[in-house]
N, C-alpha and C positions, 0 to 999 in steps of 0.2 A: 523475839519481838514480832508481832503480826505485821504483815505488809499492808500499809494503809493506802497504797496506790489504787487507782481505778483500773480494774482489769478489763481489757477490751479485746474483742475478736477482730474489730475493724482495724485497718491501718490508718495511722494519723499522718496527714500530709502537712509539713511545715515549710517555711521558706528556706531556712539555713541551718547550719550545724549547731550554732549557739542556741537556737530555738529548740532543737532536738535535745541538747544537753540539759536545758532548763526543764523540759517536759518529762525527762526520764525519771525524775523524782516524784512525779505526780501521776503518771499513767504507766501501766504495765501493758505495753503494746508494741507492735512494730511501728517505728516512727521513721518516716522517709522525708529527708530534706530535698527540695527540688532545685536548690541553687538559685532562688529568686526567678528572674525573667528567663533563665536558661530553659525552663520548661516550654517556652514559646518556640524554641528552635531545635530542641533535642527530640527527634522523632522516636528514638529508642526509649527514652524516658516516658514519653506520652503513652507509648504502647504498653509499657510496664504498668503505668498507673491504671490504664483501662483493664489490664489483666487482674490487678489487685482489687479493683472496684468490683469486678464480676465475681471473684472468688471469695472476698472477705467483706467488701464494702469499705468505703473510705470516709474519714472525717477530715475536714479541711479547717486548719487553724492557722490563719495568717495574721499579720499585723493589721491594725485598724486604720492605717493610712491609705492613700490613694493607690500606692503600689500593691499593697496587700489585697485590696478589693479587686484590682485588675487581675491578679493571679487567681483569685477565688472565682471570678466571673469566667475566666478562661477555662478553668478546670470544670466548671459547671457546663461548659459548652462541649466538652469532650467525653463526659461521663453521663450515663443515663440517670435521670432524677432519683430513681429508687435506690441507687447505689452510692449516693453521696449525702453526707450530713454536714451542715455548717456549724462551727462553734466560733463565737465572736468574743473577743476581749474588749473591755471598756476603753474609752478614751481617757488615758491618764497621761498627763504631761510631765516630762522629766527627761533624764539622760541615763542611758545604761552605763554601768560602772566601767566597762571596758572601753567605752568611747570617750573621746576628748570633747565632743560637742553633741548637742541633741540632734535628732533626725531632722530632716527638712521641715516636717510639720510639727516638730517638737513633742511628738507622742512616744511613749514607751512601746516597744514591740513585745512580742511574746517572751523574749529572753529577759525582759525587765519586769515581768509580772510576778507577784508573789504566788506561792503554792495555793493559798486560800482563794485568791482571785481566779486562778486557773481552774481549780476544782468547781468553783461556783459557775464558771463559764460552761463547763461540761454539764453541770446540773441543770442550768437554764435551758440548754439545748435538748434536755430530756435524755441525756446519756448517763446510764448507770453502770456500775460494775457488773460484769458477767461472771458466772461461775468459773473459777479458775480450772482450766483443763490441764492436768498434769499428764503428759505423755509418758508411758512406760518406755524405758530404754531409748531416750531421745538421741537424735543425731548430735554428734560432738565435733569439735575441731580435729580431734584425732582421726575421726572417720574421713574428714576432708583430706587430711594428710595421707592416710593409708590408701585412699582411693586415688591418689595422685593428682588431686586438684590444687594443692598448695604445697610449697616447700620442696618440690622435686624437680629434676632436670627438665622434664617435659610438661610441667604442670600448667604453664601459661597456655599452651596450645590445647591441652586437654580441658582446661577450665573454660576456654572460649567455646569449645564444642558443647560443653555442659550448659553454659549460659544460653547458647543459641537454642539448644534443645528445649529449654524451659522458658524461653522468651524473656530472659533477664538482661538488664543493661550491663555492658562489659565493665563499667566503672564501679560497680558495687564492691564494697570492702568485705573482708572476711566475716566480720561480726554481723553485718547487715544480711549477708547471704545465709549465714548460719541461722539467724533469727527467722528469716523467711522460710527456710527449709523446715525448721522445727514447727512452724505454724501451719505449713501446707501439707507435709508428708509424714507418714510414720517411717520408722527406720527401715522397715522392709520395702516400702514404696521407693524410698530414696535409693536403696541398694539395687533395686530393679532398674531404676533409671541409669545408674552407674554401669550395671551389666550391659545395658543397651549401648552405652558408649563403646564398650569393649567389642561388642558384636559388630558395630559399625566400623571400628578401627581395623 
């Protein structure tokens, strides 16, 4: 069965993990949740977003309430205009299934939108699917394990060195790091970075 998702080179910024989960069935891209207002106080996360904006470009998809617009405006203040694209969802009133009550403004957030509405939001923003780029011999979780970044006795300290070298936030999970590495580096480039860690150690 063909993948009907929108393939993107840009990184999509969303507010929270439920937005990310919802969006994964609509776009094939690196999706980064910023933890709502946490982005205002997390210096490491802001630096990471600037790095992603410079290397990939970012797409901002927040809720259509006041909080969502506040986060969107903040991101526009820390990223150059040519590196950021806004995608807006419509005002639809209701309550998300997992919540016991509607939001403060009574609007559905990204997680409450249907796939068709989300696809239309990207279309309206002029964002179309890019040619899917299949990397030969991609970086895998096994590589991360074999290179001592996960699952070994000293992996935490080694991983911290690795993250610092690449300017990545320490809180990134394995899947997010893997997706990021796959989009940014070839296997050879990744191995070269790991060898650099060994040289420094």
